[in-house]
C-alpha positions as CSV (number, residue, x, y, z in Angstrom):
1,X,98.4,104.7,226.4
2,X,98.8,104.7,230.2
3,X,100.1,107.7,232.0
4,X,103.0,107.8,234.5
5,X,104.0,110.6,236.8
6,X,107.1,109.8,238.9
7,X,106.0,109.8,242.6
8,X,108.8,112.3,243.6
9,X,106.8,113.9,246.4
10,X,106.3,110.6,248.2
11,X,109.9,109.5,247.6
12,X,111.2,112.7,249.2
13,X,108.8,112.2,252.1
14,X,110.2,108.7,252.7
15,X,113.8,109.7,252.1
16,X,113.8,112.8,254.3
17,X,110.9,112.9,256.7
18,X,110.4,109.2,257.4
19,X,113.9,107.8,257.2
20,X,116.1,110.9,257.8
21,X,118.4,109.5,255.1
22,X,120.8,112.4,254.9
23,X,121.6,112.2,258.6
24,X,122.0,108.4,258.3
25,X,124.2,108.6,255.2
26,X,126.5,111.5,256.2
27,X,127.8,109.7,259.2
28,X,129.0,106.9,256.8
29,X,132.5,107.6,255.4
30,X,131.5,106.7,251.8
31,X,128.6,109.2,251.9
32,X,129.9,112.0,254.1
33,X,129.4,114.7,251.5
34,X,125.8,113.7,250.4
35,X,123.1,116.3,250.8
36,X,119.3,116.5,250.3
37,X,119.6,118.8,247.2
38,X,121.8,116.2,245.5
39,X,119.4,113.3,246.3
40,X,116.4,115.4,245.1
41,X,118.1,116.5,241.9
42,X,119.0,112.9,240.9
43,X,115.5,111.7,241.7
44,X,114.0,114.4,239.5
45,X,116.3,113.5,236.5
46,X,115.7,109.8,237.1
47,X,111.9,110.3,237.0
48,X,112.3,112.4,233.8
49,X,114.2,109.6,232.1
50,X,111.7,106.9,233.1
51,X,108.6,109.0,232.1
52,X,110.0,110.4,228.9
53,X,112.3,107.7,227.5
54,X,111.2,104.2,228.6
55,X,107.5,104.6,229.5
56,X,106.5,105.4,225.9
57,X,108.1,102.1,224.7
58,X,106.2,99.9,227.1
59,X,102.9,99.2,225.3
60,X,104.5,98.8,221.8
61,X,107.3,96.7,223.3
62,X,104.7,94.4,224.8
63,X,102.9,94.1,221.4
64,X,106.0,93.6,219.3
65,X,108.1,91.4,221.6
66,X,111.6,90.1,220.8
67,X,112.6,88.3,217.6
68,X,115.2,85.5,217.3
69,X,117.2,84.9,214.2
70,X,117.7,81.2,214.3
71,X,120.5,81.2,211.8
72,X,122.7,83.7,213.8
73,X,121.2,83.1,217.3
74,X,120.9,86.9,217.6
75,X,117.9,88.5,219.3
76,X,116.3,91.8,218.2
77,X,114.6,93.7,221.0
78,X,111.5,95.8,220.3
79,X,111.8,99.1,218.4
80,X,113.3,101.8,220.5
81,X,114.7,99.6,223.3
82,X,118.3,99.8,222.0
83,X,118.2,103.6,221.6
84,X,116.7,104.0,225.0
85,X,119.5,101.9,226.5
86,X,122.1,104.1,224.7
87,X,120.5,107.1,226.3
88,X,120.6,105.4,229.7
89,X,124.3,104.8,229.3
90,X,125.0,108.4,228.2
91,X,123.2,109.6,231.3
92,X,125.5,107.6,233.5
93,X,122.6,105.8,235.1
94,X,124.2,102.3,235.2
95,X,127.0,103.6,237.4
96,X,124.9,105.5,239.9
97,X,125.6,103.4,243.1
98,X,128.6,101.4,241.8
99,X,132.1,101.4,243.3
100,X,134.2,104.5,242.2
101,X,137.2,102.1,241.9
102,X,135.5,100.7,238.8
103,X,134.1,103.9,237.4
104,X,131.0,104.1,239.6
105,X,129.5,107.3,241.0
106,X,129.4,105.8,244.5
107,X,125.9,107.3,245.3
108,X,123.8,105.6,248.0
109,X,121.8,102.5,247.1
110,X,118.7,104.1,248.5
111,X,118.9,106.5,245.5
112,X,119.4,103.6,243.1
113,X,116.3,101.9,244.6
114,X,114.2,104.9,243.7
115,X,115.6,105.0,240.1
116,X,114.6,101.4,239.6
117,X,111.2,101.8,241.1
118,X,110.5,104.4,238.5
119,X,112.0,102.4,235.7
120,X,109.9,99.4,236.6
121,X,106.7,101.6,236.6
122,X,107.7,102.9,233.2
123,X,108.7,99.7,231.6
124,X,109.5,96.5,233.5
125,X,110.5,94.5,230.5
126,X,113.1,97.1,229.4
127,X,114.4,97.6,232.9
128,X,115.2,93.9,233.3
129,X,118.1,94.3,230.8
130,X,120.2,96.8,232.9
131,X,118.6,95.4,236.2
132,X,120.2,92.0,235.9
133,X,123.6,93.6,235.4
134,X,123.5,94.9,239.0
135,X,123.3,91.3,240.3
136,X,126.2,90.2,238.1
137,X,128.2,93.2,239.3
138,X,127.5,92.4,243.0
139,X,128.5,88.7,242.6
140,X,131.8,89.5,240.9
141,X,132.5,92.5,243.2
142,X,132.3,90.1,246.2
143,X,133.6,86.8,244.8
144,X,135.5,87.7,241.6
145,X,139.3,87.3,241.3
146,X,141.3,90.5,240.8
147,X,141.6,89.7,237.1
148,X,137.8,89.1,236.7
149,X,137.1,92.4,238.6
150,X,139.5,94.3,236.4
151,X,138.0,92.9,233.2
152,X,134.3,92.8,233.9
153,X,133.4,95.4,236.6
154,X,134.3,98.6,234.6
155,X,132.2,97.4,231.7
156,X,129.2,96.4,233.8
157,X,129.5,99.7,235.7
158,X,129.4,101.8,232.6
159,X,126.6,99.6,231.1
160,X,128.7,98.9,228.0
161,X,128.2,95.2,228.9
162,X,125.2,93.6,230.6
163,X,124.9,90.6,232.8
164,X,122.7,87.6,233.4
165,X,122.5,84.7,235.7
166,X,122.1,81.2,234.2
167,X,120.8,78.9,236.9
168,X,118.0,76.5,236.2
169,X,117.7,73.7,233.6
170,X,114.6,72.0,232.0
171,X,114.4,69.3,234.7
172,X,115.4,71.5,237.7
173,X,113.0,74.3,238.5
174,X,114.0,75.7,241.9
175,X,115.9,72.5,242.8
176,X,119.4,73.5,241.5
177,X,120.9,70.5,243.1
178,X,119.6,68.5,240.1
179,X,121.5,70.5,237.5
180,X,123.6,68.6,235.0
181,X,125.7,71.3,233.2
182,X,129.4,70.3,233.2
183,X,132.6,72.3,233.4
184,X,135.8,70.6,232.1
185,X,139.1,72.1,233.4
186,X,141.5,73.3,230.7
187,X,145.3,73.5,230.8
188,X,145.3,77.3,230.8
189,X,143.1,77.4,233.9
190,X,139.8,78.1,232.1
191,X,136.9,75.7,231.8
192,X,134.8,74.4,228.9
193,X,131.1,74.4,229.9
194,X,128.5,72.3,228.3
195,X,124.7,72.2,229.1
196,X,121.4,73.9,228.6
197,X,119.9,76.7,230.7
198,X,116.3,77.9,230.5
199,X,114.3,80.9,231.6
200,X,117.3,83.2,231.2
201,X,116.0,86.8,231.2
202,X,118.0,89.1,228.9
203,X,120.1,86.1,227.9
204,X,120.6,87.4,224.4
205,X,119.8,90.9,222.9
206,X,121.1,93.7,220.7
207,X,121.4,96.4,223.3
208,X,125.0,95.9,224.5
209,X,128.3,94.9,222.9
210,X,128.8,92.0,225.3
211,X,126.8,89.9,227.7
212,X,128.4,88.5,230.9
213,X,126.7,85.3,231.9
214,X,127.2,83.9,235.4
215,X,126.7,80.1,235.0
216,X,126.2,77.3,237.5
217,X,127.8,74.0,236.5
218,X,129.5,70.9,237.9
219,X,133.2,70.1,237.9
220,X,134.1,66.5,237.1
221,X,134.8,65.6,240.8
222,X,131.8,67.4,242.2
223,X,129.7,65.8,244.9
224,X,126.0,65.3,244.2
225,X,123.4,67.9,245.1
226,X,123.7,71.6,245.7
227,X,127.1,71.1,247.4
228,X,128.6,70.1,244.1
229,X,127.8,73.3,242.2
230,X,130.4,75.8,241.0
231,X,130.0,79.3,239.5
232,X,131.6,80.4,236.3
233,X,131.7,83.7,234.3
234,X,131.0,83.0,230.7
235,X,131.0,86.0,228.3
236,X,129.1,86.1,225.0
237,X,132.3,87.3,223.4
238,X,135.7,86.4,224.9
239,X,137.4,89.5,226.0
240,X,141.1,90.6,226.0
241,X,142.8,91.9,229.1
242,X,142.3,95.5,227.8
243,X,138.5,95.0,227.5
244,X,138.5,94.7,223.7
245,X,136.3,91.9,222.3
246,X,137.7,88.7,220.8
247,X,136.0,85.6,219.4
248,X,132.4,84.6,219.8
249,X,132.0,82.2,222.7
250,X,130.0,79.0,222.4
251,X,127.0,80.1,224.4
252,X,124.0,80.9,222.2
253,X,120.2,81.4,222.4
254,X,118.4,78.4,221.0
255,X,114.9,79.7,221.5
256,X,112.8,82.4,223.1
257,X,110.0,81.5,225.5
258,X,106.5,82.5,224.6
259,X,105.2,84.1,227.8
260,X,102.2,85.6,229.5
261,X,103.9,88.9,230.0
262,X,107.2,90.9,230.0
263,X,107.1,90.4,226.2
264,X,109.7,93.1,225.6
265,X,112.3,91.1,227.6
266,X,114.1,88.2,225.9
267,X,113.6,85.1,228.0
268,X,116.0,82.6,226.5
269,X,116.9,79.0,226.3
270,X,120.7,79.1,226.4
271,X,122.9,76.4,224.9
272,X,126.5,76.0,226.0
273,X,128.6,73.8,223.8
274,X,132.1,73.9,225.3
275,X,131.7,77.6,226.1
276,X,134.9,79.0,227.8
277,X,134.5,80.4,231.3
278,X,136.5,81.1,234.4
279,X,135.8,80.0,237.9
280,X,134.2,82.5,240.3
281,X,135.0,81.8,244.0
282,X,135.8,78.4,245.3
283,X,135.1,75.0,243.6
284,X,131.8,73.5,244.7
285,X,130.8,76.8,246.4
286,X,129.0,78.3,243.5
287,X,125.6,78.5,245.1
288,X,126.9,80.6,247.9
289,X,128.5,83.0,245.4
290,X,125.4,83.1,243.3
291,X,123.3,83.9,246.3
292,X,124.8,87.4,246.3
293,X,123.3,87.9,242.9
294,X,120.1,86.1,243.8
295,X,119.4,88.2,246.9
296,X,120.0,91.3,244.9
297,X,117.6,90.0,242.3
298,X,115.0,89.1,245.0
299,X,115.0,92.7,246.2
300,X,114.8,93.8,242.6
301,X,111.8,91.6,241.9
302,X,109.9,93.1,244.8
303,X,110.8,96.5,243.3
304,X,109.3,95.4,240.0
305,X,105.9,94.8,241.6
306,X,106.2,98.1,243.6
307,X,106.7,99.9,240.3
308,X,103.7,98.2,238.7
309,X,101.5,98.8,241.7
310,X,102.3,102.5,241.5
311,X,101.6,103.0,237.8
312,X,98.5,100.9,237.9
313,X,97.2,102.9,240.8
314,X,97.9,106.2,239.0
315,X,95.9,105.2,235.9
316,X,93.0,103.6,237.8
317,X,92.6,106.7,240.1
318,X,92.6,109.0,237.0
319,X,90.1,106.8,235.3
320,X,87.8,106.6,238.3
321,X,87.6,110.4,238.6
322,X,86.6,110.7,234.9
323,X,84.4,107.6,234.2
324,X,80.7,108.2,234.8
325,X,78.6,105.2,235.9
326,X,75.3,105.1,237.9
327,X,74.5,107.3,240.9
328,X,75.9,107.0,244.5
329,X,73.5,105.0,246.7
330,X,73.1,108.0,249.0
331,X,72.1,110.3,246.1
332,X,73.7,112.1,243.2
333,X,77.1,113.6,243.8
334,X,77.4,115.2,240.4
335,X,73.8,116.3,239.6
336,X,74.9,118.3,236.6
337,X,76.1,115.2,234.9
338,X,74.2,112.2,233.6
339,X,75.9,109.9,236.2
340,X,78.4,110.2,239.0
341,X,82.1,109.5,238.6
342,X,82.8,105.9,239.7
343,X,85.1,107.2,242.4
344,X,82.0,107.9,244.5
345,X,81.3,104.2,244.9
346,X,82.7,102.6,248.1
347,X,84.1,99.5,246.5
348,X,85.9,101.4,243.8
349,X,87.6,103.5,246.5
350,X,88.5,100.3,248.4
351,X,90.3,98.9,245.3
352,X,92.1,102.2,244.7
353,X,93.1,102.7,248.4
354,X,94.3,99.1,248.5
355,X,96.7,99.8,245.6
356,X,97.7,103.1,247.1
357,X,98.4,101.6,250.6
358,X,100.4,98.8,249.1
359,X,102.4,101.2,246.9
360,X,103.2,103.6,249.6
361,X,103.9,100.9,252.2
362,X,106.0,99.0,249.7
363,X,108.0,102.1,248.9
364,X,108.7,102.8,252.5
365,X,109.9,99.2,253.0
366,X,112.0,99.1,249.9
367,X,113.8,102.4,250.8
368,X,114.1,101.5,254.4
369,X,115.9,98.2,253.4
370,X,118.1,100.0,250.8
371,X,119.2,102.4,253.5
372,X,120.0,99.4,255.7
373,X,122.2,98.0,252.9
374,X,124.0,101.4,252.6
375,X,124.7,101.2,256.4
376,X,125.8,97.5,256.1
377,X,128.2,98.3,253.3
378,X,129.6,101.5,254.5
379,X,129.5,101.8,258.3
380,X,132.8,101.6,260.2
381,X,131.0,100.0,263.1
382,X,131.1,96.2,262.9
383,X,128.1,95.7,265.2
384,X,126.1,98.1,263.1
385,X,127.0,96.3,259.9
386,X,126.0,92.9,261.3
387,X,122.7,94.3,262.7
388,X,121.8,95.8,259.4
389,X,122.8,92.6,257.5
390,X,120.5,90.6,259.8
391,X,117.6,92.9,259.2
392,X,118.1,92.8,255.4
393,X,118.2,89.0,255.6
394,X,114.9,88.9,257.4
395,X,113.3,91.5,255.1
396,X,114.5,90.1,251.8
397,X,111.9,87.2,251.5
398,X,109.2,89.6,252.7
399,X,110.1,92.2,250.0
400,X,110.2,89.5,247.3
401,X,107.0,87.7,248.2
402,X,104.7,90.1,250.1
403,X,105.3,92.9,247.7
404,X,104.8,90.8,244.7
405,X,101.6,89.2,246.1
406,X,100.4,92.7,246.8
407,X,101.4,93.8,243.3
408,X,99.2,91.1,241.8
409,X,96.3,92.1,244.1
410,X,96.8,95.8,243.3
411,X,97.2,95.5,239.5
412,X,94.1,93.2,239.4
413,X,92.1,95.7,241.4
414,X,93.2,98.5,239.2
415,X,92.2,96.6,236.1
416,X,88.8,95.9,237.7
417,X,88.3,99.7,238.2
418,X,88.2,100.0,234.4
419,X,85.5,97.3,234.1
420,X,85.5,95.8,230.6
421,X,87.9,98.5,229.3
422,X,90.5,97.1,231.7
423,X,90.5,93.8,229.8
424,X,91.3,95.6,226.5
425,X,94.9,96.0,225.5
426,X,94.7,99.7,224.4
427,X,94.2,100.9,228.0
428,X,97.3,99.2,229.2
429,X,95.9,97.8,232.4
430,X,95.9,94.1,231.4
431,X,99.6,94.4,230.6
432,X,100.3,95.5,234.1
433,X,98.5,92.4,235.4
434,X,100.3,90.1,233.0
435,X,103.7,91.5,233.8
436,X,103.0,91.4,237.5
437,X,102.3,87.6,237.5
438,X,105.9,86.5,236.8
439,X,107.2,88.4,239.8
440,X,105.6,85.8,242.1
441,X,107.3,83.0,240.3
442,X,110.9,83.8,239.4
443,X,113.9,84.3,241.7
444,X,112.4,81.6,243.9
445,X,108.7,81.2,244.0
446,X,106.9,83.0,246.8
447,X,106.4,79.7,248.6
448,X,110.2,79.3,248.5
449,X,110.5,82.7,250.1
450,X,108.0,81.8,252.8
451,X,110.0,78.6,253.6
452,X,113.2,80.7,253.7
453,X,111.6,83.2,256.1
454,X,110.0,80.8,258.6
455,X,112.5,77.9,258.3
456,X,115.8,79.7,257.9
457,X,115.5,83.3,258.9
458,X,113.2,82.9,261.9
459,X,113.3,79.4,263.3
460,X,116.8,78.8,262.0
461,X,118.3,81.3,264.4
462,X,115.8,80.8,267.2
463,X,114.0,84.0,266.3
464,X,117.0,86.3,266.9
465,X,116.5,88.4,263.7
466,X,112.7,88.6,264.4
467,X,113.3,89.7,268.0
468,X,115.7,92.4,266.8
469,X,113.0,93.8,264.5
470,X,110.5,93.3,267.3
471,X,112.6,95.6,269.5
472,X,112.2,98.4,267.0
473,X,108.4,97.9,267.2
474,X,108.4,97.7,271.0
475,X,110.4,100.9,271.3
476,X,108.1,102.7,268.9
477,X,105.0,101.5,270.8
478,X,106.5,102.7,274.1
479,X,107.5,106.1,272.7
480,X,104.0,106.7,271.1
481,X,101.8,104.8,273.6
482,X,100.8,107.9,275.5
483,X,99.9,110.0,272.4
484,X,96.1,109.8,272.1
485,X,96.2,110.6,268.4
486,X,98.5,107.6,267.7
487,X,96.3,105.0,269.5
488,X,94.5,103.9,266.3
489,X,97.9,102.9,264.8
490,X,100.0,101.9,267.9
491,X,97.4,99.6,269.5
492,X,96.9,97.3,266.5
493,X,100.6,97.3,265.8
494,X,101.4,96.2,269.4
495,X,98.6,93.6,269.3
496,X,99.9,92.0,266.1
497,X,103.5,92.0,267.4
498,X,102.3,90.0,270.4
499,X,100.4,87.6,268.2
500,X,103.4,87.1,265.9
501,X,105.6,86.2,268.9
502,X,103.1,83.7,270.1
503,X,102.5,82.2,266.7
504,X,106.2,81.9,266.1
505,X,106.7,80.0,269.3
506,X,103.8,77.7,268.5
507,X,105.0,76.9,265.0
508,X,108.5,76.3,266.3
509,X,107.2,73.7,268.7
510,X,105.2,72.0,266.0
511,X,108.2,71.9,263.7
512,X,110.2,70.1,266.2
513,X,107.7,67.3,266.0
514,X,107.3,67.3,262.2
515,X,109.3,69.6,259.9
516,X,106.4,69.6,257.4
517,X,104.5,71.9,259.7
518,X,106.8,74.6,258.5
519,X,105.6,74.0,254.9
520,X,102.0,74.0,256.0
521,X,102.2,77.4,257.8
522,X,105.0,79.2,255.9
523,X,102.9,81.1,253.3
524,X,100.4,82.4,255.8
525,X,103.3,83.3,258.2
526,X,105.1,85.4,255.6
527,X,101.9,87.4,254.9
528,X,101.3,87.9,258.6
529,X,104.9,89.1,259.1
530,X,104.7,91.2,256.0
531,X,101.7,93.0,257.5
532,X,103.6,93.4,260.7
533,X,106.4,95.2,258.9
534,X,104.0,97.4,256.9
535,X,102.1,98.2,260.0
536,X,105.3,99.4,261.7
537,X,106.2,101.6,258.7
538,X,102.6,102.9,258.3
539,X,102.4,103.8,262.0
540,X,105.7,105.8,261.6
541,X,104.4,107.5,258.5
542,X,101.1,108.4,260.3
543,X,103.2,110.0,263.1
544,X,104.9,112.3,260.6
545,X,101.6,113.1,258.9
546,X,99.9,113.9,262.2
547,X,102.6,116.3,263.0
548,X,102.0,118.1,259.7
549,X,98.3,117.8,259.4
550,X,97.7,121.5,260.1
551,X,100.3,122.6,257.5
552,X,97.7,123.0,254.8
553,X,99.6,120.6,252.6
554,X,97.1,118.0,251.2
555,X,99.9,115.5,250.9
556,X,99.8,114.9,254.7
557,X,96.0,114.7,254.7
558,X,96.1,112.0,252.0
559,X,98.9,110.1,253.9
560,X,96.9,110.1,257.1
561,X,93.7,108.9,255.3
562,X,95.7,106.1,253.6
563,X,97.2,105.0,256.9
564,X,93.8,104.8,258.5
565,X,92.5,102.8,255.6
566,X,95.5,100.3,255.9
567,X,94.9,99.7,259.6
568,X,91.1,99.5,259.2
569,X,90.7,97.5,256.0
570,X,94.0,95.6,255.2
571,X,95.7,94.8,258.5
572,X,92.6,92.7,259.7
573,X,93.5,90.1,257.1
574,X,96.0,88.8,259.6
575,X,93.3,87.4,261.9
576,X,92.2,84.9,259.3
577,X,95.8,84.1,258.3
578,X,96.8,83.4,261.9
579,X,93.9,81.0,262.3
580,X,94.9,79.3,259.0
581,X,98.5,79.0,260.1
582,X,97.5,77.4,263.3
583,X,95.3,74.9,261.5
584,X,98.5,73.1,260.7
585,X,99.4,70.2,258.5
586,X,96.6,67.8,258.9
587,X,93.9,69.4,256.7
588,X,96.5,69.5,253.8
589,X,97.9,66.0,254.1
590,X,94.9,63.9,255.3
591,X,93.6,63.1,251.8
592,X,95.3,60.3,250.0
593,X,97.1,61.5,246.9
594,X,95.1,59.0,244.7
595,X,92.0,61.0,245.5
596,X,93.4,64.2,243.8
């Protein structure tokens, strides 16, 4: 069974030494009383829950999977999942960063980010059950009526009820403008919804008393396409005003998908046969309301791959220190043993350091972004709120796509470290690879994220958000440019920043002539920009580590080595990506489709 040790030391480093989170948070009215001891204590208990309660269920949950009773349409989750969720509720974890008005603890989102990273490392499939509730909570918190908020938010906050989002249909995929589910208005102001939804994570299970589905459907007078979609809240059990449960609603699980990974999570085909729901937000504006939940989910999916990257790295590093294979090319490193540990071999180290650099870089980005959201939600300065919201909008597709691409690379590398043993179920590495693969697909494929980044978030506002982030880089480069020890980090960061500016202008000009040029360059562009963001954060981490390198703490030595590896071995990928992006549309579209 794989090991998992919560990376509390690195989380504290990012929280306190890199981001200065306490100073940032205490100037916000909602978090004026927060202190480092509180943050650290919660982190420690969160790590204990993840390592001791959910991690031991991961391998068996993968092997057992979920079971559907076709007669009752009820789903049984793997052994131990329900009990672990009860423990999760008892510990108050669902309410950690929720609004105190609805029973939440009101702690910062940056803390909740760390909780969910650890939960995803421990058991991604289990974590998806409570994880989706946060998106439903956010959508109703922003767009719900007072009655909907009063009924659903306290139960979602406590974890007594869980949430889902029911978006796509068999013929739709990502193109939700094609959906056919119908909502018929009723005399009492409710709606009867009929249709089929697929790929609904946690759509049916035995872990909570009720499941709150957010469902996209069309009203009778809806215009075609995405502008005719409305959002409805459709509970598994109809609820009374006091929160007690009433009759079973006509939304049921018709089948479970048989999947490559995340076997412990019920991925459902949901059938609605006149299910009763109420409208969330305005008619025909459902997609905008749902995007609150979708953006929360996209950040969450990046966090899933961050968690998998970390746990895969931990296991591969431990294995590489122990596994004996061959001798180092330069001569024996462990002459008292029949062979050297494989960690002496350069390529093994490259695979391990790749995973480590992506884990620590991803953690910095995820926590940096969560702190931006805390400021966006809680600052009393309107300009600050807007600036933070703009940065979050820019970084969301990068978190979702860059971090999940990196998670796939890292988990595959870590499995490779094991050689043939990595391909065997009992070691747990192949499960991390299988689980990681879905993260590049759902909540908008990574190509969709790339199109969103380049087409909407960059070119759509004439580069305003990108320029805002570029100013942070420029300021950092100016501040550190005279420090000789920082040159190995600052110079490549500044160089890539200049190249991204030029590439963006070039692609913008091409897109004016042919919009398909955006599609040709977008995936390369997102990866280049992802590296720019990581390079900025790694340079900042290197600065902190350099200042502490004589402290005698090996943590800073390791941080500095990992930063140097990132700049020397991973960042140079951008040169080939820039060349590929500039190659444009013609090599992709020149061949007649009949020749494929």
